[in-house]
N, C-alpha and C positions, 0 to 999 in steps of 0.2 A: 467596411470590407467584410464580406461573408466568407468564412473559411469552414469547409467541411472536414472534420477530423475523424480518422479511422484508427481504432486500437484493437489489435489481435495478438498481443504479445504472449498471452497464456491461455486462459480458459473463459474469457469474456469476449464476445463479439460486440463491439461498441462503436456507435457512430454519433457524432454531435455536430451541431452547427453553432458557431460563435461569431458575434459581430464585433469587429474592432478589438479583438483580444480580450474583451471584458464581459460583454452582454451575452448571457446564455440563452440561445434561442431554442435549442433542443438537446437532449442527452438521453439516448436510448441504449440500453444494455441488455443483451441476451446472455444470461448466465448459464454456464454449464455445470454448476455446482452439483446438481442432482445426478448428472451423468457420471461424474467422477467420484461421487461420495461412496459408491459401492466398492470402489477400488482403494479408498483411503488416501487418495492423492491424484494429481493430474496425470492422465495417460496421454503423452504427446500425440500419438497417432489418432486417438479418438478426438482430441481437441482440434486437430487440423481439419478432420472431416466435418466436424460440427460447425466450424467457422464457415465452411463453404455452404452448408445448408442454411445458416442463419444470416449470412451477409445481406442478401437481397431484401428480405422482409425488414431487417433492422435499418438498412439504408432508407427504404421507402417510408418507414414510420418516422425516422428522424427528419426527413424533409417535410412530411406532413405536419409534425408537431411544430416545426419552425415556420410553417406556412410559407414555404418557398418551393421552387422547383430546381432541378439541376442547372437550368440556364441562369439562375440567380447567383450561383456559386462563383466566387472570384478566385478561389484557390482550393486545392485539395492537399490535406496534410495526412501523414500516416506514420505510425511507429515503425521504425526499421531496426530497432534493437534497443537494449538487450531483450532476450526472451527465447522462446522455443522456436527453432528454425522453421519448422513446418507451419506453425501458427502465424509467424511473422510473414511468411511468403503469401499466405492468403490475403492478408491486408494490403501488402505492398502491391501485389498484382492487381487488386481491385482499384487501388488509388491510381496506379499508372494508367489503367484503362479509362478511368473517369477523366483524369487530367488530359490525356491525349484526345479523347472524344470531345471534351468541352473546350479544348485549347486554352487551358488556364495553367498557372504555375503549379508545380508539384513540390512539396516540402517534406523532407524526411526528418522526423523528430525523434530525439532520444526519449525513451519511455520515462526515465527518471526525471528529465527536465520537465516533461509533461506534468508529473506529480507536483512539482514546485509551482507550476503555473495554474494549478487548480486554485491556489490562493488568490489569484487575480479574479477568478470567477466568483469565489466566495465573498470577495470584497467589492463586487461590482456596483453596489449601491453607495459605496463610500469611496474614499481615496484609495488608489492602488497601493499595494505594499511598497512599490518603488518611490512613492511620494510621501506616504505616511505609514510606517515610521521612517522609511527611506533606507538606502543601502549604507553599509553592508547588512545582510540578513543572514542569520544562522538558521540553516535548514536541516531538519531531520527527515530523511526519506527512507521509509521502511516499507518495502514493496517486494513481494516474492522472495527471491534469493538475495535481496540487498537490504542492508541496514547501514546507511551512510550518513555522515555529517558533512554537509556542503556549505561552504562560505560563499554566498552570492554577493559579489561586489558590483554587479551591474548586469544588464541583459546580456546573456551569453558569456558572462565572466564568472567562472566557477572554480573553486579550489576544494579538492577532496581532502578534508582534514581528519577524518575518522571513518573506519569501516569495520565490518565484522571479520574476524580472523578465522571463523569456522561457520557454524550455522547462522543464518539470518534469523531475526526475531520471528518472522512469519513461519519459517521452517520449524523453529523450536516450538511454536504454538501448535502446529500440526502434529508434530511427533508427540508432544505432551498429551494432546487430545486422544491419540491412538492408545497411548499407555493407559489412560484413564477410561477407555471404552466410550469415548464421546465421538461425535460426528465430525464431518469435514465440511467446510474448512475449519481448522482448529481454533482460530482466534475468537470468533463469535461464540463457539461452544465453551471454551474456557471462561470467557467473560460471563456467560449465562450461569455456568456452574458456580463460579465465584460469587456472583450476586445472590445465589440461592442460600448462601451461608447465613445471611441475616435471618432468614425464615427459620432455619434450624436453631440458631442461637436464641431466638425469642421464646421457643417452647421447651427448651431444655438447658438448664444451667449446669447440670451434672454431666461432665464429659468422661467417657470411658478412656482407659489407657491408650487404646488404639487411636482415639480421636486426638488425645494430647500429643501423641507421636506425629500424627498427620498435621497437627497445627503448628509444629515447630518450624521456624523460619528456614527457608532454603538458602543456599549460598548465593553471593553476588560476586561476579568476576570484575572487580574494579579496575585492575591493571592501571594503577595510578600514574604510571609514567607515560601514558598515551591516552588519546581520545578514541582508540579502537575499542571494539566490542568483542566479547566471547560469550556464547550462549550454550556451548556444548556441555560445560560442567554442570550447569543447573538442570539441563535436560537429563543428564546421567543421574544426578542426585534425586530427581523426581522419580526416575525408574526404580532406584534402590529403595526409596521411601515407599513407593507403591508396593514393592515386593515385601517390605517389612511389615506392612499393615494388612497384607493378604489380598490386595486388589489385583496384583499382576504376578503370574498370568491369571486371567479371570477365574474365580472359583467355580467349581462344578455345581455347587448348590447355591441357592439364593442367599445373599448376605443382607440381613436387615439393616446393617449400618453402612452399606455401600454408598448410598447417596450422600450421607453426612461426610464420609471419608473423602469422597471425590470432591465435594464442595470445599473442604479444608485444603486439600492438595492443590486444587485449581486456584484457590485464593492465594496461597503462598507462591505458587509458580508465577502467577500474574504479577504479584507484588515485586518479585525478584526482577523480572524484566522491566517493569515500569520504573522502579527505583534507578536502575542503571541508565536507561535511556534518558530519563529526565535529568539526572545529575550530569551526564556527559554533555547533553545539549546545552545546559546552563553554563557548564564550565567552558565549553567552546565559545559561547556568546561572550563571556567575560574575557577570555583570552584574546579574542579578535575584535573586541570593542564593537560588537554588533548592536544595531539600533532596534532590532526586533527579531522575532522568531517566526518560522514557517514550518508547519508539519504537513507531510504528504505521504501517500502510500496506504495500502490496505490496513496495515497494523495500526496506523494513527486514527483509524475509526474506533479503536478501543476506548470505551468510555472512561476507564480508570486512568489511562495515559493522558487523555485530554484534560481530565479533572486535575491531575497532579501538575501538569505543565502550567495550566492557567492559575493554579493556586500558588505555585512556588516561584514563578518567573517574575522578576522585577521589570521585565520588558514587555511591551505589547506583543501578543502572539496572534497570528492569523492561522486558524485551523478550519479547513473546509468542512462542510457537513459530510457525514459518512459516505453518502452516495458519490461525492466528488473525491473522496480519499481512495476508494477502490478504483480499479482500472476503468477508464471511460474515454470516449472519443472527444468530449468537450475539452478536456485538459490538453489534448494533443492539438486541437484547433487553437486554443489560447496561446500555447507556446509558439505555435507556428506563426502567429501574427507578428510577434517581436522578432522572430527569425527572418521573416520576409522583409521587415524593416531594415535588417542588417544586410540584406542582399544575399542571404544564404539560401539559394534556391537550387533544388536538385533537377536532374533530367532523367531520361528513360534508362540510364545506366544505374540508377539507384538500386542497391541490393540490400539484403538483410544482413545483419551482423549480430548473431546471438550473444556475443560477448562485448558488445559495443561499450567502450569506456565512457565515463562521465566525470568531468572535472579534472583540472590539473593537480598533480600531487602537491601537497603543501611543502 
């Protein structure tokens, strides 16, 4: 079964073709990162307009890469929430038009569920996570405005056992990058700056007092009575630390130590978020007797987070390659296959839901 998946929940226009929920035939993403970088974040109106411009060429390339035509498509799947309303509408309207024209089923997929099913694509050459290690699976979904811990007990059977109480991890990375004068999106920029620390440490063992101050650990919001997250405190602590070492607001004159200070602060900020996300995920897995872990969402493309989870987890972990962690159409097509098997098919009344919930409360 060939499913065409469309994803437009935020600032990527993405289309993918997936066979039988596992085999990745194509995955094309038109990123808007450069468009929004000058604004330091996603501008919803600009995102919506750009989706309209990018949809047709992205669709055409996805079909070409998959070596299929529209007539070969057996179903059309689309993200209908959560996300930006205007962005979602562009994808849903395209999917409706295609499904009606082709006379094939239309499937509306939750964006967060799609991120979980990227793991099925990542393991396409091996046993699916449902078979090895098998359910239940402990899932960390860190995407856009969400940082959620989901217990997946079967296809379509999800329990929300932890979530952020304020900023999501992705939002925290973006705000930290702005404080440190780095680019957008913030996650990759923070990672790059943190990785540069090794270069600085190799050529200078004598650290200035400012560097020592920047190198001090930032706080972790453990909230030990819950599996929920909170990242607003570490974001504020980073701002204060940047002010203390003279990085924020940006100094009027060039600072010869700026790159070193930024690298140290980026490293400490990244370590704070990675420590908490890894610990909470493993605690959840132990509490609910999970048989394996799944990571999904743009934040889980972070190299340090992936390294820590793989190093610390006693359970097998399925972590998609970075291109499948970020928003993409293939993950929507993969999730839709199992949704179709459950008989959960939409019709032309399908509408967008910017606040679409995911998972039953624990």
